[in-house]
C-alpha positions in Angstrom: -1.4 16.9 -2.9 -3.0 19.4 -0.6 -4.5 17.6 2.4 -6.6 20.6 3.5 -8.3 20.7 0.1 -8.9 17.0 0.0 -10.4 17.0 3.5 -13.0 19.6 2.2 -14.0 17.1 -0.5 -14.8 14.3 1.9 -18.3 13.2 2.7 -19.2 11.8 6.1 -22.2 9.8 7.3 -22.9 8.7 10.9 -24.7 5.4 11.5 -25.3 3.2 14.5 -22.3 1.1 15.4 -22.7 -2.6 15.7 -21.6 -4.9 18.6 -22.0 -4.8 22.4 -22.6 -1.6 24.3 -26.1 -1.8 25.8 -28.5 1.0 25.5 -25.9 3.5 24.4 -25.3 1.7 21.1 -29.0 1.8 20.4 -29.3 5.5 20.9 -26.1 7.0 19.4 -24.8 7.1 15.9 -21.0 6.8 16.5 -19.9 4.8 13.4 -18.5 7.1 10.7 -18.6 6.3 7.0 -16.1 8.3 4.9 -16.6 8.5 1.1 -14.3 10.2 -1.4 -15.1 10.6 -5.0 -11.8 10.1 -6.8 -13.0 11.1 -10.3 -14.6 14.5 -9.3 -11.8 15.5 -7.0 -10.4 19.0 -7.8 -7.4 18.8 -5.4 -5.8 15.9 -7.2 -4.0 16.1 -10.6 -4.9 13.7 -13.4 -1.7 11.7 -12.9 -2.5 11.3 -9.2 -6.0 10.2 -10.0 -4.8 7.6 -12.4 -2.1 6.3 -10.0 -4.6 6.1 -7.1 -7.3 4.4 -9.2 -4.8 1.7 -10.3 -3.3 1.1 -6.8 -6.7 1.4 -4.9 -8.7 -0.6 -7.5 -9.7 -3.2 -5.0 -11.0 -0.6 -2.5 -13.0 1.5 -5.0 -16.6 1.1 -6.1 -17.6 1.0 -9.7 -18.1 4.8 -9.6 -14.5 5.3 -8.3 -15.7 6.2 -4.8 -13.5 5.2 -1.9 -15.5 4.2 1.2 -13.9 3.8 4.6 -15.5 2.9 8.0 -14.5 3.6 11.6 -16.3 2.4 14.7 -13.4 2.0 17.1 -14.5 4.4 19.8 -17.8 5.4 21.3 -17.2 9.0 20.3 -18.4 10.2 16.9 -15.8 13.0 16.8 -12.9 10.7 17.7 -14.0 8.2 15.0 -14.0 11.1 12.5 -10.5 12.1 13.5 -9.3 8.5 13.2 -10.9 8.0 9.8 -9.4 11.2 8.4 -5.9 10.3 9.5 -6.3 6.8 8.1 -7.6 8.2 4.8 -4.7 10.7 4.5 -2.1 8.0 5.3 -3.7 5.7 2.7 -3.6 8.4 0.0 0.0 9.5 0.8 1.4 5.9 0.8 -0.3 5.1 -2.5 0.9 8.3 -4.2 4.5 7.3 -3.8 5.9 6.1 -7.1 8.5 3.3 -6.8 12.0 4.0 -8.2 12.7 2.4 -11.6 15.1 -0.5 -11.4 18.3 0.0 -13.2 19.8 -3.3 -14.2 23.4 -3.7 -13.1 26.3 -5.8 -14.5 28.7 -7.7 -12.3 32.2 -6.3 -12.2 35.1 -7.9 -14.1 36.8 -8.8 -10.8 33.7 -10.7 -9.6 33.3 -12.5 -12.9 37.0 -13.5 -12.8 36.8 -14.7 -9.2 33.7 -16.8 -10.0 35.4 -18.5 -12.9 38.5 -19.2 -10.8 36.5 -20.8 -8.0 34.6 -22.9 -10.5 38.0 -24.1 -11.9 39.3 -24.9 -8.4 36.1 -26.9 -7.6 36.4 -28.9 -10.8 40.0 -29.7 -10.2 39.2 -30.9 -6.7 36.5 -33.1 -8.0 38.6 -34.5 -10.8 41.3 -35.5 -8.2 38.7 -37.6 -6.3 38.2 -39.9 -9.3 40.1 -43.2 -9.6 43.0 -42.9 -12.0 42.6 -44.4 -15.5 44.8 -47.6 -15.8 44.3 -48.0 -19.6 
C-alpha cells in the first residue's frame, strides 16, 4: 500500500461545522468530509480491495465509498490533516491479516499428569465414604 498514491485519490469537501462558536461558525467552512472510492482505487491491489470491503463493510456506502468527517478544530487545514491521519491509520489497521491458528495437542506429560491428579482426587473422595458393612 502506497500512502502517497492513496492520498492523491482522496476527495475533500468543506462544509460548515455544527455546534457552538458564535459568528465564526456561521461564516467559515471548517468541517472536512473525506470520501474515498474503494472500487476505483488504482493504488490498492484487488486482494487489498476485497479485504477492506469485507472489514469496512459497516462504514462503506452502497457504492463502496468510505466517508469520514472531522470537525474537531476551528481550522480547516488542521481538520484535513487529522482526517488524513485517521484515514491512513484505519486503512493500515484493516489491511493486517490475522495469523492462521494452528491447533496444538497437549504433551504426553501433561496428559499423564492430568490423569494422575484425577485418580488422586477420586481416591480421596472414595475414602470419605462410609465403609460397607455388608
